DRENLUM-116172 format. One record per atom (N, C-alpha, C, O): x, z, y. Coordinates in steps of 0.001 Angstrom, whole numbers, plus 500000, padded with zeros to 6 digits. Last residue first. Example, Ala and Ser with C-alpha at 12.3 -4.5 7.8 and 13.67 -1.06 7.14 Angstrom:
BEGIN
512850507080497750;513670507140498940;512900507870500030;513409508039501138;513190507800494310;512300507800495500;513200507800496700;514236508465496681;
***
This chain:
BEGIN
291964699851693273;291695700533692442;292554701620692351;292386702469691476;291875698259696156;291750697927694834;291140698692693854;289995698435693483;291142698157699642;291405699351698470;290626698473697025;289448698165696841;292160695849701656;291113696180700981;291771697031699583;292611696634698775;293374695454705379;293138695779703716;291971696028703263;290964696329703904;295349694534707961;294185695035707558;293822694755706104;294066693611705721;297948695046710515;297276694662709093;296124695453708705;295897696633708971;300332694801712687;298722695214712549;298184694347711284;298078693121711245;303355695832714030;302768694947712909;301154695618713317;300901696600714015;306273695086715333;305128695640715659;304300695201714837;304349693975714737;309913695998716185;308810695045715677;307323696128715557;307242697353715641;313050695163717675;311978695977717495;310823695211717184;310595694093717646;316611695161716536;315474694628717542;314352695371717044;314508696156716108;319791693829716236;319133694952716465;318006694660717058;318066693960718069;321919691817714477;320876691816715590;320094693002715741;319455692975714689;324705689700713460;323685690891713076;323024690983714594;323445690418715604;326073687222711716;325692687822712844;324512688678712984;323402688301712608;328508685212709949;327390686378709814;327122686954711275;328119687123711977;329882682845707795;329370683268709193;328243684412708938;327396684488708049;332433681535705933;331127682649706321;330671683067707308;331358683965707795;334721680225705463;333783679889706652;332634680407706496;331674679764706922;336264681273703374;334823680558702941;334125679986704208;333081679344704091;338310682194704629;338212681712703340;337152680958702847;337235680097701972;336838683753706546;337596682413707016;337824681670705824;337561680468705880;334359685161707786;335497685110706606;336070683928706578;335280682985706606;333373686938710626;333851685498709681;334583685536708685;335672686087708841;331283688105712769;331855688428711499;331955687289710654;331023686730710075;330975688089716353;330740687082714804;331553688142713927;332374688912714424;329741689661719059;330831689388718096;330259688553716829;329067688523716524;327340690453720075;327991689112720898;328926688715719709;328931687537719350;324310691501718492;325783691809718866;326620690411719262;326406689375718632;321106690921720014;322070690666718727;323408691021719449;323612690892720656;318260692562720315;319658692586721289;320560692428720015;320789693309719186;314993691340720813;316167691733719829;317341691872720771;317357691340721880;311109691923720244;312242691637721046;313795692221720130;313862693064719236;309500691558718114;309005692139719408;310299692077720693;310121692214721903;310230691285715710;309333690191716148;309050690598717630;308320689859718291;313576690893714141;312692691328714998;311368690634715514;311423689424715736;314373688678712303;314133690328711880;313091690645712901;311894690673712614;315709686555714586;315436687243713262;315241688602713172;315802689494713807;316216685723717224;315000685968716923;314761685957715332;313762685425714849;318998685988717789;318436686831718440;317036686786717867;316476687879717966;319928684277715808;320348685673715432;318936686628716357;318195687506715915;319860681972716042;318778682269715487;318870683851715576;317876684558715408;322516681182717264;321077681096717993;320284681920717620;319809682706718440;323886681404715013;324253682231716380;323233682433717299;323014683442717970;322833679594713277;322805681443712924;323111681772714376;322333682589714869;324221677366714793;322693677576714730;322187679129714010;321121679639714357;326631677575713851;326403677695715348;324812678130715334;324373679156715853;326673677627711177;327039678894711753;326779679062713125;326679680155713681;325811674743710855;324930675491710540;325325677359711084;324435678179711310;328301673740711832;326854673537712545;325767674644712506;325126675218713386;330080674376709812;330281674899711282;329092674700711897;328762675631712632;329480675343706761;329186674353707705;329029674894709142;328137675631709561;329881677662704930;331058676447704657;330395675140705746;330810674000705538;326856679192705551;328289679382704725;328537677839704681;327687676975704466;325332681677707690;325644680597706760;326557680155706469;327516680613707089;323257684682708576;324438683876707747;324484682606707498;323449682236706944;322085687477709959;321982686185709802;323259685425709466;324267685616710146;320890690352709776;321917689673709510;321611688187709329;320818687842708453;318885693282711380;319029691951710739;320315691379710929;320962691658711938;317101696014711731;318568695654711821;318756694510711076;318807694755709871;314529697288713623;315058696364712534;316664696054712590;317248695887713660;312087699809714204;313206699400714551;313725698025713493;313051697923712468;308626699802714786;309705700285714398;310980699527714824;310924698689715724;305287700223714089;306013699678714861;307501700577714439;307515701696713926;301812699661712699;303132700347712730;303936699577713719;303533698513714189;298775699964711131;299605699854712310;300522700155712545;300470701365712766;296166699365709145;297607699574709115;298130699258710416;297869698123710815;292880699871707987;293666699419708957;294936699949709170;294915701154709421;291160698721705079;291912699951705630;292470699212706845;292546697985706779;288091699380703094;289018698399704333;289876699567704916;289604700744705154;286339701354701611;287083699936701196;287980699368702096;288825698697701503;284906703114703315;285368703283701832;286068702158701341;286392702387700175;284741702486705840;283869701794704920;284071702112703540;283499701487702647;288210702407706721;287076702175706751;286055701863705744;286330701079704836;291302704270706499;290481703806705761;288803703832706769;288327704818707332;294496703704708434;292877704403708166;292495703661706936;293105702721706428;297768704639708690;296482703893708101;295450704661708128;295362705874707937;300499704454711201;299017705231710317;298128704011709940;297856702948710498;304146704609711444;302750703808711243;301722704954710820;301986706028710279;307730703258711960;306423704562711685;304948703927712087;304728702989712854;310155701772710286;308846701971710929;308008703133710719;307693703758709706;313053699959709655;312636701480710185;311471701823710806;311609702224711962;314450697398707930;313370698055708518;313214699533708602;313259700234707591;316964695363707496;316626696469707249;315660697177708153;316134697571709219;316955691965706338;316922692726707392;316503694192706640;315913694270705562;318628688180706412;318275689779705615;317964690815706789;318460690716707912;318507685168705958;318630686134706742;317949687289706013;316986687278705246;320197681721705976;319845683037705443;319613683983706325;320218683969707397;318640678714707011;319683679649707780;319164680917706871;317972681222706903;318413674999706541;318063676648706116;319190677540706385;320370677309706120;316886672577708439;318463673003708205;317884674741707717;317153675469708388;314903670436708856;314670671894707625;316004672191707044;316352672159705864;316881668902710982;315790669053710528;315564669785708916;316253669433707959;318533668531714269;318614669021712885;316951669119712290;315990669360713021;320416666658716452;319292666627715689;319197667707714430;320038667505713553;322091667956719251;322094667357717731;320683667552717270;319935668453717650;324178667261721874;322933667295721534;322815666674720373;323123665509720120;326838668578723746;326207667433722874;324870667984722523;324526669108722887;328487668623727037;327433669238726267;326978668237725323;326700667118725753;331765669195728077;330518668605727711;329419669305727085;329489670462726671;333499671256728904;333899669847728800;332881669119728825;332935668215729659;332794673956731327;332229673213729976;332757671820730025;332551671156731041;334384676726732575;333943675116732418;333516674843731262;333837675450730241;335013679823733594;334021679258732573;333678677790732822;332570677618733331;338086681481733824;337326680532733860;336424679801733098;336784679189732092;339100683820732877;338102684068733770;337474682761734324;336536682796735120;340999683508731335;340106683818730655;338750683968731575;337621684178731133;343885682922731551;342841682199732283;341420682375731755;340682681389731743;345644684422730077;345462684693731663;344210683680732308;343757683798733446;346348681565727948;346313682908728172;346446683545729746;347320683129730506;343879679115727783;345206679451727945;345113680904728313;344132681427728842;341111678485726930;342007679452726103;343398679329726447;344205679416725521;340132676954729104;339624678149728672;340373679165727664;340224680387727645;341537674394728763;342088675275729731;341468676937729584;342134677932729870;340022672738727105;341094673609726442;341764674727727356;342370675708726925;336345673971728242;337824672928728018;338774673633727596;338734674863727569;333781674085725478;334883674468726897;335559673663726795;335702672813725917;330601672419725124;331967672686724389;332794672989725794;332618672420726871;327658673895724117;328253673594725076;329711673690724485;330102674552723698;325268672046722193;326453672608722103;327382672547723383;327851671474723762;321856672263721376;322925671318722087;323943672449722289;323589673606722516;319353671036719040;320195671949719595;321370671032720506;321692669844720468;316235669999718263;317322669557718905;318323670666719340;317836671307720272;314417670561715052;314414670521716375;316047669870716791;316848669406715981;314097673330712918;313637671632712912;313702671477714545;313055672253715246;314960675339709987;314956675253711529;314743673437711540;315036672591710695;313913677663707950;314056676532708316;314016676151709637;313145676562710403;314993680569706723;314493679980707884;314869678767707842;316071678541707705;314926682761703920;315245681785704526;314637681231705611;313421681399705522;315362686467702913;314440685200703058;315403684008703550;316611684240703591;314542689709702880;315400688890702587;314896687325702160;314152687100701206;314451693334703724;313722691839703687;314892691023703488;316028691388703790;313410696586702803;314384695488702843;313939694042703001;312995693653702313;312003699556704657;312165698298703801;313191697552703970;313907697623704969;310710702728705024;311857702149705166;311400700946704127;310711701114703121;308255704604706875;308704703636705736;309989702887705930;310261702453707049;306162707277707539;307413706660707902;307787706107706535;307736706686705449;302812707526708428;303899707462707288;304906706910708353;304733706376709448;299401709113708718;300649708632709395;302070708718708216;302304709629707422;297095708252706375;297467708781707456;298967708331707992;299526707291707644;296866707189702962;295885707340704122;296930708159705280;297729708844704641;297266706414700155;297778705688701096;296870705681702449;296314704704702951;298540709907699918;298502708315700406;297735707377699520;297599707560698310;295626712517700790;296691711578700087;296885710244700463;296085709502701034;295098714923703002;294538713819702483;296008713110702004;297096713126702580;296609717165704172;295116717333703358;294747716089702865;293810716223702079;299110716794705065;298985717807704099;297705718028703420;297536718758702444;300397713351705654;299338714235705679;299658715736704761;300442715683703814;302689711471705715;302743713090706731;301605714281706085;301738715502706004;304074709540703635;303236710093704360;303418711439704727;304108712310704198;306481707154703470;306715708628703180;305370708950703770;305450708466704900;307174704155701546;306703704809702483;306300706556701972;306005707054700886;309677701550700783;308952702970700613;308589703706701834;309284703896702833;309668698092699561;309886699174700759;309327700368700101;308641700314699080;310520694540700016;310447695623699376;310464697097700120;311156697281701121;309814690937700713;309956692388701372;309677693430699993;308836693191699125;310311687789701667;310069689000700506;310779690211701093;311844690388701685;309984685003703640;310726686217703433;309905687110702500;308688687079702681;310656682020705331;309887682536703803;310815683473703810;312027683283703918;310144680840708476;310469681896707688;309802682222706248;308643682605706093;310621678137710791;309592678673709728;310462679669708691;311450679187708137;310913676954713795;311661677885713171;310686678592711873;310053679612712143;311421674755716431;310512675120715477;311441675961714303;312570675574714001;313244675462719464;313378674755717993;312261675249717103;312242676480717093;312826673505722610;312367674634721724;312518674153720284;312183673057719835;314104672172725383;313701672221724163;313723673321723352;314679674095723415;315995673367727563;314429673441727801;313959673226726377;313298674191725992;318340675653727246;318087674229726751;316548674272726924;315909675199726425;321238677724728700;320006677286728219;319349675995727994;319865675085728642;324118679650728723;323678677784728935;322126677973728114;322074678364726948;325688682008730524;324644681410729360;324048680054729671;323621679597730731;328893683808730849;327905682859731225;326955682230729843;327294682048728674;330203686045729812;328927686311730268;327961685007730559;326730685012730542;332003686186726743;331620685373728259;330008685392728394;329063685044727686;334086687668725321;332327687934725490;332153687171726724;332199687801727780;336410687043723069;336118686955724251;334683686738724793;334166685626724680;337541686586720471;336686687724720858;335913687595722159;334780688071722234;339191684437721021;338035684279720053;337099685277720481;335963684959720834;340906685053722879;340150683915723144;338989683882722071;337931683307722323;342253687354721492;341584687442722871;340661686498723271;339677686843723926;343287686457719162;342099686970719054;341401687243720224;340178687382720216;345234683375718978;345327684596719955;343746685228719757;342874684487720210;345344681507717552;346005682445717021;345758683864717705;345955685002717277;344196679589719200;342915680374718629;343688681507717604;343011682288716936;346183678176720284;345529679112720814;344590680155720309;344287681237720812;346620676097718322;347751677523718818;346955678431719462;347091679605719120;344307675069718284;344809675652717183;345673676567717084;345754677506716293;344473673926720591;343376674574720558;343720675447718887;343148676509718642;346545672090720660;346641672945721539;345424674187721014;345728675372721159;345769670197718763;346765671263718313;346857672002719423;347512672991719091;343604669225720119;343248669547719268;344524670509718477;344227671418717703;345125668127722424;344167669209722696;343799669957721335;343686671183721356;346370665975721133;347116667060721499;346623668543722029;347229669613722093;344136664228720374;345079664995718842;346153666487719815;346511667565719340;341332664951722367;342629664382721754;343250665014720877;343036666186720565;337978665468721648;339236665752722033;340246665073721345;340223664679720179;335466664108721252;336151663555722256;337624664231722685;338316663848723629;334070665020719186;333728665763720432;334603665054721448;334452665447722605;335206663901717182;334244663148717506;333672664116718719;332593663721719161;337642665333716933;337610664186717567;336232663449717969;336140662604718860;336285667705715787;336680667658717133;336971666605717925;336785666570719141;336062666453712998;334839667003714006;335065666870715312;334372666159716039;338841666361712387;337675665193712660;336527665208713183;335969664263713742;339551668696712133;340189667749713181;339368666740713260;339201666221714364;336695670897711745;338033670224711208;338258669213712429;337499668965713366;336140673884713034;335841672949712818;336961672428712591;338044672917712912;336416676954713711;335973676546712283;335592675118712268;334662674892711494;336647676574716479;337668677591715529;337577676981714122;338560676576713501;334508675785717392;335791675033717454;336802675543716446;337596674888715771;332622677754716923;332335676492716312;333515675539716534;333524674500715874;333552679826718352;333360680047716833;333452678477716404;334306678077715612;333270678970720903;334449679463720291;334636679201718748;335520678601718135;330487678786720995;331363677368720858;332630677853720554;333260677086719825;329810681253721009;329439680689720016;330139679475720004;330434679059718884;330910682210723805;331610682496722417;331235681854721029;332013681845720074;329390680501725497;330543679967725069;331380680453723969;332204679808723321;325959680400724500;327010681094725088;328092680543724423;328083680159723254;322522679908724633;323665679380724254;324774680123725055;324532680450726216;319308680093723403;320326680386724531;321717680041723966;321860679929722749;316176678341722570;317634678782722275;318577679222723710;318469678697724819;313144679153722300;314193678588723565;315479678790723283;315962679675723989;311216678853719389;312027679508720513;312810678883721224;313276677864720714;308422679597717845;309030678416718397;310101678887719444;309612679362720470;307664680270714572;307798680570715548;308586679498716312;309274678654715737;305655681290711518;306080680316712204;306666681071713799;306243682165714175;306280682684708087;306015682633709647;306540681448710195;307444680737709755;304898684286705281;305706682431705694;305243682645707474;304098682729707918;306205686860703199;305409686277704614;305895684960704649;306966684542704208;305120689380700971;305693687958701029;305380687324702514;304211687352702899;306235692830699671;305064691756700422;305946690201700528;307122690008700221;305502695920698586;305883694559698153;305163693525699039;303949693357699158;305833699821698936;305439698290699097;305815697022698795;307041697101698711;304810702956697526;305897701903697455;305162700294698010;304154699790697514;304372705994698710;304003704810698110;305011703883698515;305800703925699459;303831709885698729;304757708318698809;304194707376698466;303244707657697736;302288711900698490;303216711721699737;303756710324699887;304053709761700940;300866712412695881;300136712448697247;300700711693698414;300020711019699188;301561709391693743;301295710745693943;301045711239695744;301068710421696664;302446706520694819;302881707177693991;303053708902694343;303979709524694862;300074703923695792;300594705152696150;301100705757694740;300453705612693703;300779700579696612;300574701336695541;301142702891695736;302345703138695823;300695697577698390;301067698782698702;299927699945697586;298711700086697717;301394694241699446;300688695256698408;301431696435698660;302591696421699072;300716692083701833;301498693348701366;300938693923700390;299736694141700545;301517688661703285;300401689603702414;301539690745701905;302729690551701655;300903686056705366;301727687367705253;300652688384704513;299535688772704855;301250683107706512;300569683621705236;301500684797705013;302642684661704574;301428682535708948;300746681695708450;300344682326706994;299278682066706436;301630684553711840;301819684615710632;300884683351709636;299655683376709704;304008683944714668;302656683364714015;302262683435712386;302546682468711679;305599686060716549;305492685202715470;303986684992715024;303055685796715071;305581688219718614;305272686902718933;305776685850717998;306321684843718450;303866690273716130;304797690132717463;304292688830718136;303135688423718239;301631689755714421;303225689929713761;304099689711715216;305017688891715211;298274690737713103;299409690694714769;300961690988713980;301339691931713286;297738691015710830;296835690082711918;297712689894713015;297765688884713718;298272690504707492;299110690762708647;298048689942709754;297649688780709680;296651691981704477;297062690808705630;297536691113706869;297108692164707345;296854693992701765;296733693830703361;297266692261703528;298064691616702847;295325695814698833;296287694619699398;296021694297700677;294812694272700910;296455698713697632;295542698096698550;296598697136699202;297716697228699707;295786701849695144;296296699915695713;295567699843696700;294507700425696931;294412704070694681;295825704274695458;296492702735695619;297580702544696163;291602705941694882;291872704581694522;293459704611695232;293603705192696307;289745708191695176;290448707760693902;291251706602693451;291552706260692307;289887708055697830;288681707683697259;288858707531695739;288124706763695117;292906707360698036;292155707468698760;290736707317698162;290456706128698007;295226709456695830;294882708448696500;293604708729697484;293226709866697764;294586711347692794;295228711219693977;295223709519694390;295219708581693593;293710711896690180;292688711473691440;293359711295692554;292632711031693512;295841712312688523;295217711393688565;293963710900689642;293479709777689786;297124714890689650;297641713443689683;296870712233689252;297274711135689634;294605716430689167;295034715953690651;296236714801690467;296192713823691214;294506716146686278;293291716130687275;293824715747688566;293446714677689041;296811717508685850;296283716256685358;295300715821686196;295604714858686901;296798720197686836;297671719434687649;297320717758687016;297595716820687765;294318721418685446;294179721215686997;295264720361687739;295054719859688843;295292721350683207;294182720324683274;294086719970684779;293886718873685300;297366723025683377;297594721742682993;296647720985683129;296934719790683203;295769725280684018;296661724858685130;297039723503684688;297072722678685602;294444725960681884;293374725300683194;294406724899683995;294065724061684831;296314726274679608;295270725239679674;294721724716681006;294543723533681297;297231728799680882;298136727532681018;297231726696680707;297073725983681697;294941730154680486;295466730277681833;296263729173681833;296096728425682796;294710730288677800;293486729964678484;293787729319680107;293193728432680719;296895731528677056;296816729839676548;295639729557677394;295588728380677751;296684733969678056;297984733077678621;297700731735678202;298161730793678847;294635735091676665;294408734689678024;295824733904678621;295782733292679688;295957735207674259;294862734163674343;294341734005675748;293705733004676075;
***
């Protein structure tokens, strides 16, 4: 009989603890973003739900706007020329001889992978609007209070599109830049400006954040976090889109600073461009405890 009573008490205690976890008995919180680095959150909503005392899951949607001043490198142009058709190259005033010479020299990966230190800047800014969905998992550190309260570590995956509007300028290297042994000459044949309107570029990111969430007045939450993000920028089957993707890589994912890789990953069979970047994020959200 004593064992039955003891078992009943333990089961009741565990059940009560499971249903009472959360903050003031509440496990769900909906939040909006007040600060998103150097981007302007037009619509940034996140939902969080506690799974026991230590863990919670998050889901969010962000509509963000940013104005960026692009930086152009000759290695971007190398990739653009490598994947452009003959008709496109003729539009850039390359002769048939130069086109044939470019094609032969591009067989040498040293020209393709060469990291040109020279950077060109263009005063006009691009308007970029990002539409991104996210899912994540949080692990809370407090041994006293239950999620979603206290210090936490989170992992998130984000996926979405960026619409780009504005003028881009492409520096076109001389054919001589591709001659074996002349990689120290950085001259530009010409520069061309192109107008783009609502051009869509894919983006995805993996985030690792450290943060803390407070509860105020029993119903409001304040959520501050910072961390690292590894993002991928991609475009398919359009050489110009691949060039835009290379420019956006510095600004994708990260909202407080980014360090894009200089090399491209290109799958020539589909002309699939991917460029990655490592950066830093910072967020400040306020929320409301729902239930």
